[in-house]
C-alpha positions in Angstrom: 0.0 0.0 0.0 1.2 3.5 -0.7 2.4 5.6 2.2 2.0 9.0 0.5 0.3 11.5 2.8 0.3 9.0 5.7 -1.5 9.8 8.9 1.2 9.0 11.3 -0.2 9.3 14.8 2.3 10.1 17.5 2.8 7.3 20.0 1.2 8.1 23.2 3.7 8.6 25.9 2.9 6.3 28.8 4.3 7.1 32.2 4.4 4.9 35.2 2.2 6.0 38.0 4.3 7.0 41.0 3.4 5.3 44.2 2.3 7.9 46.7 3.9 7.5 50.0 3.7 9.1 53.4 5.7 8.4 56.6 4.3 5.7 58.8 3.2 6.7 62.3 5.5 5.5 65.1 3.9 2.7 67.2 2.2 4.0 70.3 4.7 2.3 72.5 7.5 4.4 71.0 5.7 7.8 71.0 7.0 10.3 73.6 9.8 8.0 74.7 12.2 10.8 75.2 9.9 12.6 77.6 9.2 9.6 79.9 10.5 10.0 83.4 13.2 7.6 84.4 12.0 4.7 86.4 12.8 4.9 90.1 15.0 2.1 91.4 13.3 -0.5 93.4 9.8 0.5 92.2 7.8 -1.5 89.7 6.2 0.7 87.0 2.4 0.8 87.1 0.6 -0.9 84.3 -1.1 1.7 82.0 -4.8 1.8 82.3 -6.7 0.9 79.1 -8.6 3.7 77.5 -11.7 1.7 76.7 -13.3 -1.2 78.5 -13.1 -3.5 75.5 -9.3 -3.5 75.7 -9.4 -4.7 79.4 -8.3 -8.4 79.5 -7.2 -10.6 82.4 -3.5 -11.3 82.8 -2.2 -14.3 80.9 -5.4 -14.5 78.7 -4.5 -15.2 75.1 -5.6 -12.4 72.8 -8.4 -13.3 70.3 -7.6 -13.9 66.6 -9.0 -10.5 65.8 -6.2 -8.7 67.7 -4.2 -5.9 66.0 -0.6 -6.7 65.2 2.0 -4.1 65.1 5.3 -4.6 63.3 7.5 -3.3 60.6 5.8 0.2 60.8 2.6 -1.2 59.4 -0.6 -2.0 61.2 -2.6 -5.0 60.0 -5.8 -6.5 61.3 -6.8 -10.1 60.8 -10.2 -10.4 59.2 -13.0 -11.8 61.3 -15.5 -12.2 58.5 -17.3 -15.4 57.6 -15.1 -17.6 55.3 -18.0 -18.1 53.0 -18.5 -14.3 52.7 -14.8 -13.8 52.0 -14.8 -16.5 49.3 -17.8 -15.0 47.5 -16.4 -11.5 47.8 -13.1 -12.7 46.2 -15.0 -14.4 43.4 -17.1 -11.3 42.8 -14.0 -9.0 42.7 -12.4 -11.4 40.2 -15.5 -11.4 37.9 -15.7 -7.6 38.2 -12.0 -7.3 37.3 -12.5 -9.4 34.2 -15.5 -7.4 33.1 -13.9 -4.0 33.6 -10.9 -4.6 31.4 -9.8 -1.6 29.2 -12.3 -1.1 26.4 -9.7 0.2 24.0 -8.9 -3.4 23.0 -12.5 -4.7 23.2 -12.6 -5.5 19.5 -10.6 -8.4 18.1 -8.7 -8.2 14.8 -11.4 -10.2 13.1 -14.1 -7.9 14.4 -12.3 -4.9 13.0 -11.8 -6.6 9.7 -15.4 -7.8 9.5 -16.9 -4.8 7.7 -14.7 -5.3 4.6 -15.6 -9.0 4.3 -19.2 -8.1 4.6 -18.8 -5.5 1.9 -17.7 -8.1 -0.6 -20.4 -10.6 0.6 -17.7 -13.1 1.4 -19.8 -15.3 3.7 -22.3 -16.0 0.9 -19.5 -17.0 -1.5 -18.0 -19.3 1.1 -21.1 -21.4 1.1 -20.0 -22.5 -2.4 -16.2 -22.3 -2.2 -13.3 -20.9 -0.2 -10.9 -20.8 -3.1 -9.3 -24.3 -2.8 -7.0 -25.2 -5.8 -6.5 -21.6 -7.0 -3.0 -20.0 -7.1 -2.8 -16.3 -6.8 0.6 -14.7 -7.7 1.4 -11.7 -5.6 3.9 -9.5 -7.4 5.0 -7.2 -4.7 7.8 -6.6 -2.0 7.8 -10.3 -0.9 5.6 -12.2 1.5 6.4 -13.2 5.1 5.4 -16.9 4.9 6.1 -17.3 8.7 3.1 -15.1 9.6 0.7 -17.2 11.7 -2.3 -16.1 9.5 -0.5 -17.4 6.4 0.6 -20.7 7.7 0.3 -23.3 4.9 -0.9 -20.7 2.3 2.4 -19.5 0.8 4.2 -21.5 -2.0 7.9 -21.2 -2.9 8.2 -18.1 -5.1 11.1 -16.1 -6.5 13.0 -12.9 -5.9 13.7 -10.8 -9.0 15.3 -7.9 -7.1 19.0 -8.7 -6.5 19.5 -6.3 -3.6 17.7 -4.6 -0.8 16.4 -5.8 2.5 16.0 -9.5 3.2 13.8 -11.7 5.3 13.7 -10.5 8.9 14.7 -6.9 8.1 12.2 -4.2 9.1 12.0 -2.9 5.6 11.1 -6.3 4.0 7.8 -7.7 2.8 5.4 -5.4 4.7 3.3 -4.5 1.6 3.4 -7.9 0.1 2.4 -9.6 3.3 -0.5 -7.3 3.7 -1.8 -8.1 0.2 -1.4 -11.9 0.8 -3.4 -11.7 4.0 -6.3 -9.9 2.3 -6.3 -12.5 -0.5 -5.7 -15.8 1.3 -5.2 -15.2 5.1 -6.3 -18.2 7.1 -6.4 -16.8 10.6 -5.1 -18.7 13.6 -6.1 -20.0 17.0 -9.1 -22.1 17.9 -11.2 -22.7 14.7 -8.9 -20.1 13.1 -11.2 -17.5 14.7 -8.4 -15.0 15.4 -6.3 -12.8 13.2 -6.9 -11.9 9.5 -8.9 -14.1 7.2 -8.7 -13.5 3.4 -11.4 -13.4 0.8 -10.3 -16.8 -0.5 -8.8 -18.5 2.7 -8.1 -21.8 1.0 -6.3 -20.3 -2.1 -2.5 -20.4 -2.3 -0.1 -17.5 -2.6 2.8 -17.5 -5.1 5.1 -14.7 -4.0 7.1 -12.9 -6.6 9.3 -10.0 -5.4 9.5 -7.3 -8.1 10.0 -4.1 -6.1 11.3 -2.8 -2.7 9.5 -1.2 0.2 9.4 2.6 0.0 11.7 3.0 3.1 14.2 0.5 1.8 17.6 2.4 1.4 18.2 0.4 -1.8 15.0 1.5 -3.5 16.6 4.5 -5.3 19.5 2.3 -6.5 16.9 -0.2 -7.9 15.2 2.6 -9.8 18.5 3.9 -11.2 19.5 0.5 -12.5 16.3 0.2 -14.5 15.0 -3.1 -15.8 11.5 -4.4 -15.9 11.0 -6.8 -13.0 7.2 -6.5 -13.2 7.0 -7.8 -16.8 9.5 -10.5 -15.9 7.5 -11.4 -12.8 4.2 -11.7 -14.7 5.8 -14.2 -17.2 7.4 -16.1 -14.4 4.1 -16.4 -12.5 2.2 -17.6 -15.5 4.9 -20.3 -16.2 4.7 -21.5 -12.6 1.1 -22.2 -12.3 -0.6 -18.9 -11.3 -4.3 -18.6 -12.0 -4.5 -15.0 -10.9 -1.9 -12.2 -10.9 -2.3 -9.5 -8.3 -0.6 -6.2 -9.1 -1.1 -3.9 -6.2 1.5 -1.6 -7.6 2.0 0.9 -10.4 3.3 4.2 -11.7 1.0 7.2 -11.4 3.7 9.9 -11.7 3.6 12.6 -14.3 6.0 10.6 -16.5 3.9 7.4 -16.4 3.4 5.8 -19.8 2.6 2.4 -21.2 5.6 0.1 -21.3 5.7 -2.4 -24.2 7.3 -5.1 -22.2 4.6 -4.9 -19.5 1.9 -4.8 -22.1 3.3 -7.9 -23.8 3.6 -9.7 -20.5 0.0 -9.0 -19.6 -1.2 -10.2 -23.0 0.9 -13.3 -22.5 -0.9 -14.0 -19.2 -4.4 -13.4 -20.7 -3.6 -15.8 -23.6 -2.7 -18.5 -21.0 -6.0 -18.0 -19.2 -4.5 -16.1 -16.2 -6.6 -13.2 -14.8 -4.7 -10.0 -14.1 -5.9 -7.6 -11.4 -4.3 -4.2 -10.7 -4.9 -1.2 -8.4 -6.4 1.9 -10.2 -4.1 4.4 -8.4 -4.0 6.7 -5.4 -4.0 10.0 -7.2 -7.5 11.0 -6.5 -6.4 14.0 -4.5 -3.6 15.0 -6.9 -5.2 15.3 -10.3 -6.2 11.7 -11.0 -3.1 10.9 -13.1 -3.2 7.8 -15.3 -1.5 4.8 -13.8 0.0 1.6 -15.2 -0.4 -1.4 -15.3 -4.0 -0.8 -14.4 -4.5 0.9 -17.7 -3.5 -1.9 -20.0 -6.3 -3.6 -22.0 -7.7 -6.7 -20.3 -6.7 -5.8 -16.8 -9.3 -5.6 -14.0 -8.6 -2.2 -12.6 -9.9 -1.7 -9.0 -10.9 1.6 -7.3 -11.3 1.9 -3.5 -14.4 2.6 -1.4 -14.9 3.4 2.3 -17.2 1.8 4.8 -20.2 3.7 3.4 -19.5 2.4 -0.1 -18.5 5.8 -1.3 -15.4 6.5 -3.4 -12.3 6.9 -1.1 -10.9 10.4 -1.6 -7.5 9.1 -2.6 -8.8 6.7 -5.3 -8.0 7.7 -8.8 -10.9 8.4 -11.2 -10.3 7.2 -14.7 -12.2 5.6 -17.5 -10.4 2.2 -17.0 -12.0 1.5 -13.7 -13.6 -2.0 -13.7 -15.0 -2.5 -10.2 -14.5 -1.2 -6.7 -13.7 -2.8 -3.3 -12.9 -1.8 0.3 -9.7 0.3 0.5 -9.9 2.5 3.5 -9.4 1.6 7.2 -8.5 -2.0 6.2 -6.9 -4.3 8.8 -3.8 -5.9 7.3 -1.2 -8.5 8.3 2.3 -7.4 8.8 5.6 -9.3 9.2 6.3 -10.6 12.7 2.7 -11.6 13.4 1.7 -8.0 13.7 -1.3 -6.1 12.3 -1.7 -2.7 10.9 -4.5 -0.5 9.6 -4.0 1.0 6.2 -5.6 2.4 3.1 -5.1 2.4 -0.7 -6.2 1.0 -3.9 -3.6 -1.7 -3.3 -6.0 -3.3 -0.7 -8.9 -2.9 -3.0 -7.1 -4.8 -5.8 -6.3 -7.6 -3.3 -9.9 -8.0 -2.3 -10.8 -8.4 -6.0 -8.0 -10.9 -6.6 -9.5 -12.9 -3.7 -13.0 -12.6 -5.3 -11.5 -13.8 -8.7 -10.0 -16.8 -6.8 -13.4 -17.8 -5.5 -15.0 -17.5 -8.9 -12.2 -19.5 -10.6 -12.4 -22.2 -7.9 -16.2 -22.6 -8.6 -15.9 -22.3 -12.3 -12.3 -23.0 -13.5 -13.4 -23.0 -17.1 -13.9 -19.3 -17.2 -11.6 -17.2 -19.4 -10.1 -13.9 -18.1 -12.6 -11.9 -20.3 -15.6 -13.9 -18.9 -14.4 -13.3 -15.3 -14.1 -9.6 -16.0 -17.6 -9.4 -17.5 -19.1 -11.5 -14.7 -17.7 -9.2 -12.0 -19.0 -6.2 -13.8 -22.5 -7.5 -14.4 -23.0 -8.8 -10.9 -21.5 -5.8 -9.0 -23.7 -4.2 -6.3 -24.4 -0.5 -5.9 -23.8 0.2 -9.5 -23.5 3.9 -10.3 -25.9 5.8 -12.5 -25.6 4.6 -16.0 -24.0 1.3 -15.0 -20.4 2.6 -15.0 -18.3 5.5 -13.7 -14.7 6.5 -13.4 -15.0 6.5 -9.7 -16.5 3.1 -9.0 -16.3 1.2 -12.2 -19.4 -1.1 -12.5 -19.9 -1.1 -8.7 -18.9 -3.0 -5.6 -17.5 -6.5 -6.4 -19.8 -9.4 -5.3 -18.1 -12.8 -5.8 -21.2 -14.7 -4.5 -23.4 -13.2 -7.2 -20.8 -13.8 -9.9 -20.5 -17.5 -8.9 -24.3 -17.8 -9.1 -24.5 -16.0 -12.4 -21.7 -18.2 -13.9 -23.8 -21.3 -13.3 -26.8 -20.0 -15.3 -27.4 -19.2 -19.0 -27.6 -15.5 -18.2 -26.0 -13.6 -21.1 -23.0 -11.4 -20.2 -23.7 -8.1 -22.0 -21.7 -5.6 -20.0 -18.7 -4.1 -21.7 -15.9 -2.2 -20.0 -13.4 0.2 -21.4 -10.2 -1.4 -22.6 -8.1 1.8 -22.8 -4.9 2.3 -20.9 -5.2 3.6 -17.3 -3.1 4.6 -14.4 -1.4 2.3 -11.9 -0.3 2.6 -8.3 2.6 1.4 -6.3 3.9 1.4 -2.8 2.2 0.7 0.4 -0.6 2.9 1.6 -0.1 5.0 4.7 -0.7 3.3 8.0 -2.4 4.8 10.9 -0.5 2.7 13.4 -0.3 -0.9 14.7 -3.3 -2.7 15.7 -3.2 -5.2 18.6 -5.2 -8.3 19.2 -8.4 -7.6 21.2 -9.7 -9.1 24.4 -10.4 -12.9 24.4 -13.9 -14.1 23.8 -14.6 -14.8 27.5 -15.1 -11.1 28.1 -18.8 -11.2 27.2 -22.0 -10.0 28.7 -22.3 -13.3 30.5 -19.2 -12.5 32.5 -20.8 -9.1 33.5 -23.9 -10.9 34.7 -21.9 -13.4 36.7 -19.9 -10.7 38.3 -23.1 -8.8 39.4 -24.6 -12.0 40.8 -21.5 -12.8 42.8 -21.4 -9.2 44.2 -25.1 -9.5 45.2 -24.7 -12.8 46.9 -21.6 -11.7 48.8 -23.3 -8.5 50.0 -26.4 -10.4 51.3 -24.3 -13.0 53.1 -22.0 -10.3 54.5 -24.8 -8.4 56.1 -26.6 -11.5 57.4 -23.5 -13.0 59.0 -21.7 -9.9 60.2 -18.5 -9.9 62.2 -17.7 -13.1 63.9 -17.1 -13.2 67.6 -13.5 -13.4 68.8 -12.3 -16.9 69.1 -10.2 -18.0 72.0 -7.1 -20.0 71.3 -4.7 -21.9 73.5 -1.6 -20.8 71.6 0.0 -17.4 70.9 -1.5 -15.2 68.3 0.0 -15.7 64.8 1.6 -12.7 63.1 0.5 -12.3 59.5 3.1 -12.7 56.8 4.7 -9.5 55.5 3.6 -8.2 52.2 4.6 -5.5 49.8 2.4 -3.2 47.8 
């Protein structure tokens, strides 16, 4: 995803709370010691008279368990409450603690990702297929195959960039890993209910590294050397079994122009039955420049929409737009089992590549042209006139496309085949996203905590303080503790 104009939020500075302290009062036995008169020789000092009758006890009578212990400068009192009341109180406090955890992490990664999956009607498509048997080539900055949400989903790919960061470096594979997660993330944990799940979670990713991350120090050197890794990567992916090629990259600069090698490579893919998907560009706020490879004939060019289904402000508006998909506030996987929130037409293209994988899994006989037309004729929220430069034919709906492909419904829609703009680079990220609270923090826990508190309160007031118990041994001093 592109990072231009990123909304980098400053990290909140967290300071430790200082423990407030105040001097402990000296024990009563030590107070005023300097001002006591010296004891006269031969005379036994008088025993001080208790201030209250309840403190008067016969000599040699063991003190009750409820006595006050003085030591170490702290005064502690042994509890005389009913053991049952204490147990219920502790359980209530535990339940209350669990239910009052910070709400900032109340949503899990899957919950935050849910809106985008709902936007493309993924659940309905999964009733037919989840993309098994389809290979999606991700031509990008590399893919972190060790990410827990991509376990078992990444095939052995290739690296067409001879220098730059490598696996494990902080400037390696961030953008490519994000795209792979959107396409074929499988989640993790119990029933794979945590983390990122892709549009086609049973599809496989074929990683092809064709460019470097924007913050890679070797990126400028790579550009100066020239070459056409994108064209080479497309041909390599086709020759190694790819069914879909995802190009979440491009050039939407003022000097952008069609490249004969890239055009030929895309035509090579289409002739071999491989669908090519590309991002439309992130120049919506800078004059909507034309971008490539999204503008080449036969490519499915994807624009971005927000949660409301409206065109994202950054999304390029050009005649070559085919369909639209979520591209704003999208939860993405990042190397090192991390997660980020980002935006860009890169993400939108990845969603459509996942949709194509579902369609190809259900109907492998479809040609790239048929896939393109199916996505257009079944798109939801079509703009006025059936097509626009902002949204293409509308929001992609793989479930509807799968259903339409199984009927004799004619495919009459036609899309512009003219050259268009392309986008590259990762989209700006608003900051890391952490896993949320586990599923046991539910309303049921809140109810249980309230019931425990009520039961403890009733039992406390009915039982009340227990009478002091006599013991034949000396009083036991409580263990020391630190706060």
